[in-house]
Biopython code that builds the backbone (N, CA, C, O; Angstrom):
import numpy as np
from Bio.PDB.StructureBuilder import StructureBuilder

atoms = [
    (1, "MET", "N", (32.345, 0.509, -27.249)),
    (1, "MET", "CA", (33.848, 0.763, -27.824)),
    (1, "MET", "C", (34.870, 1.402, -27.116)),
    (1, "MET", "O", (34.748, 2.520, -26.615)),
    (2, "SER", "N", (36.020, 0.611, -27.060)),
    (2, "SER", "CA", (36.978, 1.727, -25.954)),
    (2, "SER", "C", (37.570, 2.498, -26.457)),
    (2, "SER", "O", (37.747, 1.987, -27.562)),
    (3, "GLU", "N", (38.074, 3.480, -26.469)),
    (3, "GLU", "CA", (39.460, 3.843, -27.264)),
    (3, "GLU", "C", (40.629, 3.303, -27.329)),
    (3, "GLU", "O", (41.500, 3.973, -27.885)),
    (4, "SER", "N", (40.889, 2.346, -26.948)),
    (4, "SER", "CA", (41.833, 1.549, -27.090)),
    (4, "SER", "C", (41.402, 0.744, -28.370)),
    (4, "SER", "O", (42.268, 0.569, -29.227)),
    (5, "GLU", "N", (40.259, 0.287, -28.559)),
    (5, "GLU", "CA", (39.886, -0.227, -30.246)),
    (5, "GLU", "C", (40.046, -0.207, -31.386)),
    (5, "GLU", "O", (39.083, 0.223, -32.022)),
    (6, "PRO", "N", (40.885, -0.503, -31.932)),
    (6, "PRO", "CA", (41.227, 0.303, -33.505)),
    (6, "PRO", "C", (39.032, 0.423, -34.375)),
    (6, "PRO", "O", (38.134, -0.417, -34.321)),
    (7, "ARG", "N", (39.051, 1.464, -34.849)),
    (7, "ARG", "CA", (37.300, 2.297, -35.204)),
    (7, "ARG", "C", (37.777, 1.935, -37.246)),
    (7, "ARG", "O", (38.530, 2.191, -38.186)),
    (8, "SER", "N", (36.401, 1.050, -36.677)),
    (8, "SER", "CA", (36.656, 0.684, -38.643)),
    (8, "SER", "C", (35.057, 1.405, -38.040)),
    (8, "SER", "O", (34.356, 1.766, -37.095)),
    (9, "GLY", "N", (35.290, 1.187, -39.854)),
    (9, "GLY", "CA", (34.016, 1.001, -40.989)),
    (9, "GLY", "C", (34.193, 3.026, -41.100)),
    (9, "GLY", "O", (35.224, 3.683, -41.246)),
    (10, "LYS", "N", (32.511, 3.586, -40.936)),
    (10, "LYS", "CA", (31.612, 5.223, -41.252)),
    (10, "LYS", "C", (33.130, 5.814, -40.626)),
    (10, "LYS", "O", (34.083, 6.288, -41.244)),
    (11, "ALA", "N", (32.915, 5.548, -38.920)),
    (11, "ALA", "CA", (33.936, 6.673, -37.983)),
    (11, "ALA", "C", (35.285, 6.635, -38.953)),
    (11, "ALA", "O", (35.548, 7.686, -39.538)),
    (12, "ALA", "N", (36.287, 5.320, -39.191)),
    (12, "ALA", "CA", (37.123, 5.559, -39.347)),
    (12, "ALA", "C", (37.641, 6.441, -40.850)),
    (12, "ALA", "O", (38.588, 6.994, -41.410)),
    (13, "MET", "N", (36.543, 6.152, -40.932)),
    (13, "MET", "CA", (36.210, 7.462, -43.037)),
    (13, "MET", "C", (35.961, 8.353, -42.240)),
    (13, "MET", "O", (36.722, 9.269, -42.551)),
    (14, "VAL", "N", (35.182, 8.749, -41.144)),
    (14, "VAL", "CA", (35.318, 10.435, -41.919)),
    (14, "VAL", "C", (36.717, 11.017, -40.562)),
    (14, "VAL", "O", (37.415, 12.019, -40.725)),
    (15, "SER", "N", (36.795, 10.158, -39.436)),
    (15, "SER", "CA", (38.007, 11.109, -38.986)),
    (15, "SER", "C", (39.772, 10.443, -40.385)),
    (15, "SER", "O", (40.980, 10.652, -40.499)),
    (16, "ALA", "N", (38.962, 9.852, -40.881)),
    (16, "ALA", "CA", (40.787, 9.591, -42.128)),
    (16, "ALA", "C", (40.446, 10.635, -43.321)),
    (16, "ALA", "O", (41.252, 10.982, -44.185)),
    (17, "LEU", "N", (39.116, 11.064, -43.209)),
    (17, "LEU", "CA", (38.867, 12.465, -44.364)),
    (17, "LEU", "C", (39.048, 14.048, -43.644)),
    (17, "LEU", "O", (39.227, 15.187, -44.076)),
    (18, "ASP", "N", (38.910, 13.485, -42.454)),
    (18, "ASP", "CA", (38.946, 14.882, -41.273)),
    (18, "ASP", "C", (37.751, 15.630, -41.849)),
    (18, "ASP", "O", (37.731, 16.829, -42.128)),
    (19, "VAL", "N", (36.995, 14.964, -41.955)),
    (19, "VAL", "CA", (34.964, 15.187, -41.883)),
    (19, "VAL", "C", (34.627, 17.161, -41.528)),
    (19, "VAL", "O", (34.370, 18.219, -42.102)),
    (20, "PRO", "N", (34.976, 16.320, -39.638)),
    (20, "PRO", "CA", (34.672, 16.952, -38.843)),
    (20, "PRO", "C", (35.466, 18.963, -38.656)),
    (20, "PRO", "O", (34.890, 20.018, -38.387)),
    (21, "ARG", "N", (36.997, 18.644, -38.970)),
    (21, "ARG", "CA", (37.124, 20.482, -39.443)),
    (21, "ARG", "C", (37.507, 21.323, -41.496)),
    (21, "ARG", "O", (38.014, 22.343, -41.963)),
    (22, "ASN", "N", (36.710, 19.783, -42.120)),
    (22, "ASN", "CA", (36.118, 20.173, -42.698)),
    (22, "ASN", "C", (34.976, 20.415, -42.566)),
    (22, "ASN", "O", (35.121, 21.153, -41.591)),
    (23, "ALA", "N", (34.354, 20.414, -42.665)),
    (23, "ALA", "CA", (32.746, 21.291, -42.136)),
    (23, "ALA", "C", (32.837, 22.506, -41.048)),
    (23, "ALA", "O", (31.917, 23.320, -41.117)),
    (24, "ALA", "N", (33.790, 22.717, -40.098)),
    (24, "ALA", "CA", (33.863, 24.425, -39.654)),
    (24, "ALA", "C", (34.542, 24.997, -40.084)),
    (24, "ALA", "O", (34.822, 26.096, -39.605)),
    (25, "VAL", "N", (35.371, 24.324, -41.653)),
    (25, "VAL", "CA", (36.425, 25.596, -42.376)),
    (25, "VAL", "C", (35.019, 25.698, -43.398)),
    (25, "VAL", "O", (34.929, 26.913, -43.577)),
    (26, "GLY", "N", (33.620, 24.895, -44.332)),
    (26, "GLY", "CA", (33.670, 24.823, -44.758)),
    (26, "GLY", "C", (32.566, 26.303, -44.935)),
    (26, "GLY", "O", (32.267, 27.061, -45.857)),
    (27, "PHE", "N", (32.082, 26.111, -42.958)),
    (27, "PHE", "CA", (30.422, 26.612, -42.566)),
    (27, "PHE", "C", (30.676, 28.226, -42.413)),
    (27, "PHE", "O", (29.892, 29.172, -42.343)),
    (28, "ALA", "N", (32.589, 28.105, -42.385)),
    (28, "ALA", "CA", (33.287, 29.603, -41.264)),
    (28, "ALA", "C", (33.125, 30.432, -42.992)),
    (28, "ALA", "O", (33.243, 31.613, -43.321)),
    (29, "LEU", "N", (32.997, 29.925, -43.318)),
    (29, "LEU", "CA", (33.975, 30.506, -45.428)),
    (29, "LEU", "C", (32.742, 30.908, -46.035)),
    (29, "LEU", "O", (32.870, 31.885, -46.773)),
    (30, "SER", "N", (31.681, 30.479, -45.947)),
    (30, "SER", "CA", (30.071, 30.262, -46.232)),
    (30, "SER", "C", (29.097, 31.881, -45.129)),
    (30, "SER", "O", (28.336, 32.771, -45.509)),
    (31, "ALA", "N", (29.601, 31.577, -43.936)),
    (31, "ALA", "CA", (29.498, 32.924, -42.784)),
    (31, "ALA", "C", (30.624, 33.767, -43.323)),
    (31, "ALA", "O", (30.362, 34.920, -43.664)),
    (32, "LEU", "N", (31.060, 33.603, -43.362)),
    (32, "LEU", "CA", (31.856, 35.085, -43.817)),
    (32, "LEU", "C", (32.067, 35.040, -45.549)),
    (32, "LEU", "O", (33.137, 35.376, -46.056)),
    (33, "PHE", "N", (30.721, 34.509, -46.481)),
    (33, "PHE", "CA", (31.085, 35.394, -47.202)),
    (33, "PHE", "C", (29.713, 35.402, -48.070)),
    (33, "PHE", "O", (29.527, 35.461, -49.285)),
    (34, "THR", "N", (28.386, 35.277, -46.415)),
    (34, "THR", "CA", (26.671, 35.513, -46.457)),
    (34, "THR", "C", (27.660, 36.110, -45.992)),
    (34, "THR", "O", (28.712, 35.898, -46.594)),
    (35, "ALA", "N", (27.714, 37.065, -44.772)),
    (35, "ALA", "CA", (27.842, 38.973, -44.387)),
    (35, "ALA", "C", (28.721, 39.689, -45.100)),
    (35, "ALA", "O", (28.766, 40.795, -44.562)),
    (36, "ALA", "N", (29.922, 39.635, -46.626)),
    (36, "ALA", "CA", (29.296, 40.789, -47.474)),
    (36, "ALA", "C", (29.022, 40.611, -48.358)),
    (36, "ALA", "O", (29.445, 41.268, -49.309)),
    (37, "VAL", "N", (27.850, 39.248, -48.520)),
    (37, "VAL", "CA", (26.843, 39.601, -49.391)),
    (37, "VAL", "C", (25.757, 40.376, -48.990)),
    (37, "VAL", "O", (25.133, 40.979, -49.863)),
    (38, "PHE", "N", (25.322, 40.492, -47.474)),
    (38, "PHE", "CA", (24.603, 40.818, -46.592)),
    (38, "PHE", "C", (25.046, 42.514, -47.061)),
    (38, "PHE", "O", (24.605, 43.498, -47.656)),
    (39, "ALA", "N", (26.472, 41.910, -46.161)),
    (39, "ALA", "CA", (26.402, 43.773, -46.476)),
    (39, "ALA", "C", (27.042, 44.499, -47.370)),
    (39, "ALA", "O", (27.807, 45.453, -47.224)),
    (40, "LEU", "N", (26.488, 43.722, -48.719)),
    (40, "LEU", "CA", (26.865, 44.555, -49.484)),
    (40, "LEU", "C", (25.778, 45.254, -50.132)),
    (40, "LEU", "O", (25.558, 46.373, -50.597)),
    (41, "PHE", "N", (25.167, 44.111, -49.972)),
    (41, "PHE", "CA", (23.861, 44.421, -51.178)),
    (41, "PHE", "C", (22.288, 44.171, -50.923)),
    (41, "PHE", "O", (21.492, 43.741, -51.757)),
    (42, "VAL", "N", (21.816, 44.800, -48.622)),
    (42, "VAL", "CA", (21.573, 44.344, -48.620)),
    (42, "VAL", "C", (20.860, 45.350, -47.681)),
    (42, "VAL", "O", (19.661, 45.585, -47.538)),
    (43, "LEU", "N", (22.645, 46.201, -46.712)),
    (43, "LEU", "CA", (22.041, 47.045, -45.770)),
    (43, "LEU", "C", (22.461, 48.256, -45.967)),
    (43, "LEU", "O", (22.867, 49.064, -45.132)),
    (44, "PRO", "N", (22.333, 48.383, -47.318)),
    (44, "PRO", "CA", (22.604, 48.936, -47.946)),
    (44, "PRO", "C", (21.324, 50.186, -48.822)),
    (44, "PRO", "O", (21.241, 51.159, -49.573)),
    (45, "GLY", "N", (20.838, 49.572, -48.306)),
    (45, "GLY", "CA", (18.991, 49.460, -48.504)),
    (45, "GLY", "C", (17.752, 48.816, -49.160)),
    (45, "GLY", "O", (17.600, 48.521, -50.346)),
    (46, "THR", "N", (17.002, 48.682, -48.250)),
    (46, "THR", "CA", (16.411, 47.785, -49.605)),
    (46, "THR", "C", (14.599, 47.908, -48.286)),
    (46, "THR", "O", (14.370, 47.788, -47.082)),
    (47, "ARG", "N", (13.664, 48.254, -49.782)),
    (47, "ARG", "CA", (12.674, 48.171, -49.300)),
    (47, "ARG", "C", (11.993, 47.165, -48.830)),
    (47, "ARG", "O", (10.934, 47.433, -48.262)),
    (48, "ARG", "N", (12.462, 45.614, -48.954)),
    (48, "ARG", "CA", (11.500, 44.290, -49.026)),
    (48, "ARG", "C", (11.839, 44.633, -47.123)),
    (48, "ARG", "O", (12.639, 45.432, -46.636)),
    (49, "PRO", "N", (11.005, 43.803, -46.514)),
    (49, "PRO", "CA", (11.093, 43.055, -45.168)),
    (49, "PRO", "C", (12.121, 42.574, -44.862)),
    (49, "PRO", "O", (12.343, 41.750, -45.748)),
    (50, "MET", "N", (13.033, 42.548, -44.059)),
    (50, "MET", "CA", (14.135, 42.230, -43.581)),
    (50, "MET", "C", (14.318, 40.722, -42.515)),
    (50, "MET", "O", (15.302, 40.278, -41.925)),
    (51, "ALA", "N", (13.399, 40.406, -42.577)),
    (51, "ALA", "CA", (12.793, 39.185, -42.351)),
    (51, "ALA", "C", (13.673, 37.815, -43.178)),
    (51, "ALA", "O", (14.518, 37.044, -42.723)),
    (52, "LEU", "N", (12.737, 37.970, -45.290)),
    (52, "LEU", "CA", (13.322, 37.831, -46.154)),
    (52, "LEU", "C", (14.451, 37.488, -46.985)),
    (52, "LEU", "O", (14.733, 36.765, -47.940)),
    (53, "TYR", "N", (14.929, 38.257, -46.263)),
    (53, "TYR", "CA", (17.306, 38.796, -46.133)),
    (53, "TYR", "C", (17.450, 37.685, -45.297)),
    (53, "TYR", "O", (17.765, 36.537, -45.610)),
    (54, "VAL", "N", (17.158, 38.200, -44.087)),
    (54, "VAL", "CA", (17.370, 36.713, -43.724)),
    (54, "VAL", "C", (17.236, 35.564, -43.531)),
    (54, "VAL", "O", (17.930, 34.754, -42.916)),
    (55, "ALA", "N", (15.946, 35.442, -44.285)),
    (55, "ALA", "CA", (16.076, 34.183, -44.649)),
    (55, "ALA", "C", (16.659, 33.644, -46.102)),
    (55, "ALA", "O", (16.520, 32.462, -46.416)),
    (56, "LEU", "N", (17.100, 34.279, -46.676)),
    (56, "LEU", "CA", (17.893, 33.436, -47.555)),
    (56, "LEU", "C", (18.954, 33.587, -47.331)),
    (56, "LEU", "O", (19.695, 32.801, -47.921)),
    (57, "ALA", "N", (19.867, 34.965, -46.093)),
    (57, "ALA", "CA", (21.632, 34.387, -45.600)),
    (57, "ALA", "C", (21.485, 32.599, -45.296)),
    (57, "ALA", "O", (22.260, 31.665, -45.503)),
    (58, "PHE", "N", (20.401, 32.664, -44.841)),
    (58, "PHE", "CA", (20.245, 30.873, -43.489)),
    (58, "PHE", "C", (20.475, 30.108, -44.445)),
    (58, "PHE", "O", (21.268, 29.182, -44.274)),
    (59, "VAL", "N", (19.690, 30.344, -45.992)),
    (59, "VAL", "CA", (20.145, 29.042, -46.900)),
    (59, "VAL", "C", (21.228, 29.586, -47.915)),
    (59, "VAL", "O", (21.980, 28.738, -48.396)),
    (60, "LEU", "N", (21.337, 30.457, -48.167)),
    (60, "LEU", "CA", (23.112, 30.281, -49.028)),
    (60, "LEU", "C", (24.159, 29.964, -47.088)),
    (60, "LEU", "O", (24.522, 28.798, -47.242)),
    (61, "ILE", "N", (24.521, 30.265, -46.097)),
    (61, "ILE", "CA", (25.154, 29.609, -45.528)),
    (61, "ILE", "C", (24.577, 28.134, -45.604)),
    (61, "ILE", "O", (25.162, 27.443, -46.439)),
    (62, "VAL", "N", (24.171, 27.884, -45.330)),
    (62, "VAL", "CA", (23.185, 25.962, -45.292)),
    (62, "VAL", "C", (24.108, 25.633, -46.648)),
    (62, "VAL", "O", (25.143, 24.992, -46.463)),
    (63, "SER", "N", (23.853, 25.943, -47.657)),
    (63, "SER", "CA", (23.809, 25.661, -48.702)),
    (63, "SER", "C", (26.027, 25.875, -49.498)),
    (63, "SER", "O", (26.749, 24.964, -49.905)),
    (64, "LEU", "N", (26.212, 26.726, -49.438)),
    (64, "LEU", "CA", (27.425, 27.385, -49.793)),
    (64, "LEU", "C", (28.471, 26.360, -48.558)),
    (64, "LEU", "O", (29.586, 25.910, -48.823)),
    (65, "GLY", "N", (27.572, 26.152, -46.938)),
    (65, "GLY", "CA", (28.609, 25.474, -45.644)),
    (65, "GLY", "C", (28.481, 23.774, -46.752)),
    (65, "GLY", "O", (29.299, 23.061, -47.334)),
    (66, "GLY", "N", (26.924, 23.765, -46.550)),
    (66, "GLY", "CA", (26.973, 22.032, -47.204)),
    (66, "GLY", "C", (28.290, 21.439, -48.818)),
    (66, "GLY", "O", (28.750, 20.340, -49.127)),
    (67, "LEU", "N", (28.445, 22.892, -49.449)),
    (67, "LEU", "CA", (29.204, 22.975, -50.674)),
    (67, "LEU", "C", (30.537, 22.017, -50.584)),
    (67, "LEU", "O", (30.965, 20.899, -50.874)),
    (68, "ALA", "N", (30.973, 23.614, -49.804)),
    (68, "ALA", "CA", (32.706, 23.514, -49.206)),
    (68, "ALA", "C", (33.159, 22.451, -48.782)),
    (68, "ALA", "O", (34.056, 21.697, -49.158)),
    (69, "THR", "N", (32.359, 22.459, -47.847)),
    (69, "THR", "CA", (32.539, 20.661, -46.704)),
    (69, "THR", "C", (32.738, 20.140, -48.183)),
    (69, "THR", "O", (33.969, 20.163, -48.172)),
    (70, "ALA", "N", (32.441, 19.721, -49.353)),
    (70, "ALA", "CA", (31.919, 18.404, -50.206)),
    (70, "ALA", "C", (32.815, 18.478, -50.470)),
    (70, "ALA", "O", (33.561, 17.499, -50.454)),
    (71, "LEU", "N", (33.312, 19.995, -50.952)),
    (71, "LEU", "CA", (34.783, 19.984, -52.140)),
    (71, "LEU", "C", (36.499, 19.734, -51.206)),
    (71, "LEU", "O", (37.650, 19.393, -51.477)),
    (72, "LEU", "N", (35.678, 20.170, -50.012)),
    (72, "LEU", "CA", (37.565, 20.210, -49.059)),
    (72, "LEU", "C", (37.681, 18.394, -48.442)),
    (72, "LEU", "O", (38.535, 17.535, -48.659)),
    (73, "THR", "N", (36.934, 18.380, -47.961)),
    (73, "THR", "CA", (36.624, 16.579, -47.330)),
    (73, "THR", "C", (36.919, 15.362, -48.945)),
    (73, "THR", "O", (37.201, 14.201, -48.652)),
    (74, "ALA", "N", (36.838, 15.693, -50.392)),
    (74, "ALA", "CA", (37.151, 15.701, -51.421)),
    (74, "ALA", "C", (38.664, 15.816, -51.900)),
    (74, "ALA", "O", (39.476, 15.070, -52.447)),
    (75, "VAL", "N", (38.646, 16.736, -51.564)),
    (75, "VAL", "CA", (39.873, 16.990, -51.538)),
    (75, "VAL", "C", (41.393, 16.116, -50.590)),
    (75, "VAL", "O", (42.566, 15.938, -50.918)),
    (76, "SER", "N", (40.451, 15.695, -49.118)),
    (76, "SER", "CA", (41.266, 14.934, -48.381)),
    (76, "SER", "C", (41.154, 14.018, -48.969)),
    (76, "SER", "O", (42.227, 13.422, -48.877)),
    (77, "ALA", "N", (39.988, 13.077, -50.008)),
    (77, "ALA", "CA", (40.091, 12.329, -50.736)),
    (77, "ALA", "C", (41.034, 12.126, -50.861)),
    (77, "ALA", "O", (41.769, 11.627, -50.009)),
    (78, "VAL", "N", (41.429, 12.552, -52.337)),
    (78, "VAL", "CA", (42.597, 12.723, -53.247)),
    (78, "VAL", "C", (43.650, 12.723, -52.286)),
    (78, "VAL", "O", (44.301, 11.679, -52.345)),
    (79, "LYS", "N", (43.982, 13.401, -51.561)),
    (79, "LYS", "CA", (44.955, 13.135, -50.661)),
    (79, "LYS", "C", (45.612, 11.904, -49.985)),
    (79, "LYS", "O", (46.748, 11.772, -49.529)),
    (80, "LEU", "N", (44.543, 11.019, -50.053)),
    (80, "LEU", "CA", (44.639, 9.637, -48.821)),
    (80, "LEU", "C", (44.539, 9.067, -50.258)),
    (80, "LEU", "O", (44.972, 7.956, -49.950)),
    (81, "ALA", "N", (44.316, 8.964, -51.536)),
    (81, "ALA", "CA", (44.145, 7.882, -52.316)),
    (81, "ALA", "C", (45.808, 7.917, -52.661)),
    (81, "ALA", "O", (46.431, 6.862, -52.535)),
    (82, "ARG", "N", (46.457, 9.039, -53.061)),
    (82, "ARG", "CA", (48.193, 9.485, -53.867)),
    (82, "ARG", "C", (48.570, 8.930, -52.347)),
    (82, "ARG", "O", (49.252, 7.931, -52.575)),
    (83, "ARG", "N", (48.438, 9.119, -50.625)),
    (83, "ARG", "CA", (49.510, 8.254, -50.072)),
    (83, "ARG", "C", (50.036, 7.171, -50.264)),
    (83, "ARG", "O", (50.954, 6.793, -49.537)),
]
sb = StructureBuilder()
sb.init_structure("model")
sb.init_model(0)
sb.init_chain("A")
sb.init_seg("    ")
for serial, (resi, resn, name, xyz) in enumerate(atoms, 1):
    if name == "N":
        sb.init_residue(resn, " ", resi, " ")
    sb.init_atom(name, np.array(xyz, "f"), 0.0, 1.0, " ", f" {name:<3s}", serial, name[0])
structure = sb.get_structure()
């Protein structure tokens, strides 16, 4: 399919809802939040191995990033529906 042809289906939906931008914003915010949690609660002192906290930070980034992306995409869908 060339660039001049109109897109339809999933690609058009992803583009209309601006999912890539929502994902970038969502995961950036989740990374900042996770870094703050890590700095406030883990770095001051811990008795457990650091690898456990790194794994927990990964889970927090991925889960919060997915949630933020879904919420931002839902907001985009509502705005698109109201137009």
